[in-house]
C-alpha positions as CSV (number, residue, x, y, z in Angstrom):
1,X,-1.3,-15.8,4.9
2,X,-0.7,-13.9,1.9
3,X,-3.9,-12.9,0.5
4,X,-4.2,-12.1,-3.3
5,X,-7.1,-11.0,-5.7
6,X,-6.4,-12.5,-9.0
7,X,-8.3,-11.3,-12.6
8,X,-9.4,-8.6,-14.7
9,X,-10.6,-5.1,-13.2
10,X,-13.8,-5.1,-11.9
11,X,-13.4,-9.2,-11.8
12,X,-10.9,-9.9,-9.4
13,X,-11.2,-13.4,-7.4
14,X,-9.9,-13.5,-4.0
15,X,-7.5,-16.0,-2.6
16,X,-4.7,-17.2,-0.7
17,X,-1.2,-17.8,-2.4
18,X,-0.1,-21.5,-2.1
19,X,3.3,-20.7,-3.6
20,X,4.5,-17.8,-6.0
21,X,2.9,-19.7,-9.0
22,X,-0.5,-20.8,-7.8
23,X,-3.6,-19.7,-5.4
24,X,-6.6,-21.1,-3.6
25,X,-9.8,-19.4,-5.0
26,X,-11.8,-18.0,-2.1
27,X,-14.3,-16.1,-4.5
28,X,-16.9,-18.6,-3.0
29,X,-16.8,-16.9,0.5
30,X,-16.2,-13.1,-0.9
31,X,-14.2,-10.5,-2.0
32,X,-11.7,-8.7,0.5
33,X,-13.5,-5.9,1.1
34,X,-14.7,-3.6,4.2
35,X,-17.9,-6.1,4.6
36,X,-15.6,-8.9,4.6
37,X,-13.1,-8.0,7.1
38,X,-15.8,-7.0,9.5
39,X,-17.1,-10.2,9.4
40,X,-13.7,-12.3,9.0
41,X,-10.8,-12.5,11.2
42,X,-7.6,-14.0,10.1
43,X,-8.3,-17.2,12.1
44,X,-12.0,-17.3,10.1
45,X,-10.3,-17.1,6.7
46,X,-7.7,-20.0,7.9
47,X,-10.6,-22.0,8.9
48,X,-12.5,-21.8,5.9
49,X,-9.7,-22.2,3.6
50,X,-9.0,-25.3,5.7
51,X,-12.7,-26.4,5.2
52,X,-12.6,-25.7,1.4
53,X,-9.4,-27.9,0.8
54,X,-11.0,-30.7,2.9
55,X,-13.8,-30.4,0.4
56,X,-11.2,-30.8,-2.5
57,X,-10.4,-27.4,-3.2
58,X,-7.0,-27.5,-5.4
59,X,-4.5,-24.4,-6.2
60,X,-5.0,-22.9,-9.2
61,X,-2.2,-21.5,-11.2
62,X,-2.0,-17.8,-11.8
63,X,0.0,-17.8,-15.0
64,X,-0.8,-14.7,-17.2
65,X,-3.7,-13.8,-14.9
66,X,-3.7,-10.3,-13.7
67,X,-2.9,-9.3,-10.2
68,X,-5.6,-7.0,-8.7
69,X,-4.8,-4.8,-5.3
70,X,-5.2,-7.3,-2.6
71,X,-8.1,-5.2,-1.0
72,X,-11.3,-4.3,-2.8
73,X,-12.2,-0.8,-2.9
74,X,-11.4,0.5,0.5
75,X,-13.5,2.8,2.7
76,X,-10.4,5.4,3.1
77,X,-6.5,5.6,2.1
78,X,-5.0,7.4,5.0
79,X,-1.4,8.7,4.3
80,X,1.2,10.0,6.8
81,X,3.9,12.8,5.4
82,X,7.1,13.1,6.3
83,X,7.6,10.1,8.5
84,X,11.5,9.4,7.6
85,X,13.8,11.8,9.1
86,X,16.1,11.7,6.1
87,X,13.2,12.2,3.8
88,X,12.1,15.5,5.4
89,X,15.7,16.5,5.2
90,X,15.9,16.0,1.6
91,X,12.8,17.7,0.9
92,X,13.8,20.7,3.2
93,X,10.9,20.3,6.0
94,X,11.5,20.1,9.3
95,X,10.8,16.5,11.3
96,X,7.2,16.6,12.4
97,X,6.3,16.5,16.2
98,X,3.1,15.0,15.4
99,X,2.2,12.8,12.3
100,X,1.2,14.6,9.2
101,X,-2.3,13.0,7.9
102,X,-3.6,13.6,4.4
103,X,-5.7,11.1,2.4
104,X,-5.7,9.9,-1.3
105,X,-9.1,8.9,-3.1
106,X,-9.8,5.5,-2.8
107,X,-10.3,5.0,-6.4
108,X,-6.4,5.5,-6.8
109,X,-5.9,2.1,-6.0
110,X,-4.6,-0.7,-8.7
111,X,-2.7,-3.7,-9.0
112,X,1.0,-4.1,-8.3
113,X,1.8,-4.5,-12.3
114,X,-1.0,-2.1,-13.6
115,X,0.0,0.9,-15.7
116,X,0.5,4.1,-13.9
117,X,-1.2,7.1,-15.9
118,X,0.9,10.7,-15.8
119,X,-2.0,13.0,-15.6
120,X,-2.7,15.7,-18.2
121,X,-0.6,18.8,-17.8
122,X,1.4,17.0,-15.4
123,X,5.6,17.7,-15.5
124,X,6.0,16.7,-11.8
125,X,4.9,12.9,-11.2
126,X,7.1,11.2,-8.4
127,X,7.6,7.8,-6.9
128,X,7.1,6.7,-3.3
129,X,7.8,3.3,-2.0
130,X,5.9,2.6,1.3
131,X,4.9,0.1,3.8
132,X,1.2,0.2,4.2
133,X,-1.0,-1.0,7.0
134,X,-4.3,-2.7,6.3
135,X,-6.9,-2.5,9.2
136,X,-8.7,-5.6,10.4
137,X,-11.3,-4.3,12.7
138,X,-13.2,-1.1,13.2
139,X,-11.4,0.9,16.0
140,X,-11.5,4.1,17.7
141,X,-10.0,6.0,20.7
142,X,-7.5,3.0,21.1
143,X,-5.7,3.4,24.5
144,X,-2.3,1.8,23.6
145,X,0.0,0.7,20.8
146,X,-0.6,-2.8,22.1
147,X,-4.4,-2.5,21.5
148,X,-3.5,-1.0,17.9
149,X,-1.4,-4.1,17.1
150,X,-4.5,-6.0,17.7
151,X,-6.3,-3.8,15.3
152,X,-3.9,-4.4,12.1
153,X,-4.7,-7.2,9.7
154,X,-1.5,-7.1,7.8
155,X,0.9,-5.3,5.4
156,X,1.6,-4.6,2.0
157,X,3.6,-2.7,-0.4
158,X,2.1,0.8,-1.7
159,X,3.6,3.3,-4.3
160,X,2.1,6.4,-3.2
161,X,2.8,8.2,-6.5
162,X,2.6,11.9,-6.2
163,X,2.1,15.2,-8.6
164,X,4.4,17.6,-6.9
165,X,3.1,20.7,-8.7
166,X,-0.3,19.9,-7.7
167,X,0.8,18.9,-4.1
168,X,3.0,21.8,-3.4
169,X,2.3,24.4,-5.8
170,X,-1.3,24.8,-6.1
171,X,-2.1,26.5,-2.7
172,X,-0.6,23.5,-0.5
173,X,-3.3,20.9,-0.9
174,X,-1.4,17.8,-0.6
175,X,-4.5,15.4,-1.6
176,X,-4.9,17.2,-4.9
177,X,-1.3,16.1,-5.8
178,X,-2.0,12.2,-4.4
179,X,-5.4,11.6,-5.8
180,X,-5.0,11.0,-9.6
181,X,-6.0,8.2,-11.2
182,X,-3.7,4.9,-10.9
183,X,-1.8,6.8,-8.1
184,X,-1.6,4.0,-5.7
185,X,-0.5,0.7,-7.1
186,X,-0.7,-2.0,-3.8
187,X,0.3,-5.5,-3.2
188,X,1.2,-8.1,-4.8
189,X,0.0,-9.6,-1.6
190,X,-1.2,-8.5,1.6
191,X,0.9,-10.6,4.7
192,X,-1.1,-11.0,7.6
193,X,0.6,-9.6,10.8
194,X,1.3,-12.7,12.4
195,X,3.9,-13.3,9.4
196,X,5.6,-9.9,9.8
197,X,7.7,-10.3,13.3
198,X,8.8,-6.6,13.3
199,X,7.1,-4.1,10.8
200,X,9.9,-1.7,11.6
201,X,13.0,-3.9,10.5
202,X,12.0,-4.2,6.7
203,X,14.3,-3.4,3.9
204,X,12.7,-1.4,1.2
205,X,13.9,-0.4,-2.4
206,X,12.6,1.2,-5.3
207,X,14.2,1.5,-8.8
208,X,13.2,3.5,-12.0
209,X,14.5,1.9,-15.2
210,X,16.7,-0.2,-13.1
211,X,18.4,2.2,-11.3
212,X,18.3,2.3,-7.6
213,X,16.5,5.3,-6.3
214,X,15.3,4.6,-2.8
215,X,17.1,1.9,-0.9
216,X,16.2,2.2,3.3
217,X,14.3,0.3,5.9
218,X,11.2,0.9,7.9
219,X,13.5,1.3,11.3
220,X,14.1,5.0,10.0
221,X,10.3,5.7,10.5
222,X,9.8,8.8,12.9
223,X,6.2,7.4,13.8
224,X,6.1,3.3,13.9
225,X,3.0,1.3,12.7
226,X,1.3,0.7,15.9
227,X,1.6,4.3,17.2
228,X,0.1,5.6,13.8
229,X,-3.0,3.3,14.2
230,X,-3.3,4.4,17.9
231,X,-2.7,8.0,16.9
232,X,-5.2,8.1,14.1
233,X,-8.1,6.4,16.2
234,X,-8.2,9.5,18.4
235,X,-9.3,11.6,15.3
236,X,-11.2,9.1,12.9
237,X,-12.9,5.8,13.2
238,X,-11.1,3.2,11.1
239,X,-12.9,0.7,9.4
240,X,-12.0,-2.9,8.2
241,X,-9.9,-2.8,5.0
242,X,-8.7,0.9,5.5
243,X,-5.1,1.5,4.5
244,X,-2.4,3.5,5.9
245,X,0.2,4.5,3.6
246,X,3.2,5.2,6.4
247,X,5.4,7.5,4.6
248,X,8.5,7.2,2.3
249,X,12.2,7.2,2.8
250,X,14.5,9.4,0.8
251,X,15.3,9.3,-3.0
252,X,12.2,10.5,-4.2
253,X,12.5,12.4,-7.5
254,X,11.8,15.8,-5.9
255,X,14.8,15.4,-3.5
256,X,17.0,14.9,-6.3
257,X,19.6,17.8,-7.9
258,X,18.2,18.3,-10.4
259,X,15.1,17.1,-9.7
260,X,13.8,14.0,-11.6
261,X,10.3,13.1,-12.4
262,X,8.6,10.2,-14.1
263,X,7.9,10.3,-18.0
264,X,5.8,7.6,-20.2
265,X,8.2,4.7,-20.9
266,X,9.5,4.8,-17.4
267,X,9.4,1.5,-15.4
268,X,9.5,1.3,-11.8
269,X,10.3,-1.7,-9.5
270,X,9.5,-1.6,-5.8
271,X,10.1,-4.2,-3.1
272,X,10.2,-4.4,0.6
273,X,10.9,-7.7,2.6
274,X,8.6,-10.2,3.1
275,X,5.7,-8.2,0.9
276,X,7.2,-9.2,-2.7
277,X,7.5,-6.8,-5.5
278,X,5.7,-4.6,-7.7
279,X,6.6,-3.5,-11.3
280,X,4.4,-0.6,-13.0
281,X,5.1,0.9,-16.6
282,X,4.3,4.6,-16.8
283,X,2.1,5.9,-19.5
284,X,0.5,9.3,-20.8
285,X,-3.3,9.2,-19.3
286,X,-5.8,8.2,-22.0
């Protein structure tokens, strides 16, 4: 299933894609939130969708309606730093022996085609295409990667926008460079894990103004998704709907010579195999 949320900000309707152009409106059974996922497994959602179709539910054309993030505001957004060996190299950092963990404010989450704001007094806003994991069940102290897989609801594209001066030149606090408004476009859809045969074999790419900047594969990850979920569960309780951004491959603006950062008017395009495409226009913070 491809889960989506369609509609204006604050008025999104949860649904399941029927095709690239239409969706089944599931707002009658709730929004895709922490509470929803705590009560509904993938099988439950499929069953309820089937019941609604039997009762006469028809697909609705998306048309010009806005696509929201596939998840309503999550309990937390957890990020993994330097999880691609070649990205660590381009930034001059050592490959970590354990995952580097930081967080983004949950209110950074926006839709896949929403505008990205350059923060006030920012000169170093950067792009990062990433595979995002969405947690399906509350989990803690998982004993194995197999157990971790049972707690993954699905995957989606995430653009882990970063302000490098705030992140690296202001006393080393990564979260302050990651939590500016609009800094986490997500979607267009959340693909359930049963439709992702191997999350470590997904091609991924990001373009700025049509120029290919990042072109890699999740096969280059240092720590794979199931390991990350098991690992994180040793340090925190993961809640349904939590998002884990799993790191970015090389090609970020900070790693270029000379460095290059986003400016108002720039346009980003992101894609990951099976997970669709995103497009964002960059504007100055209003």
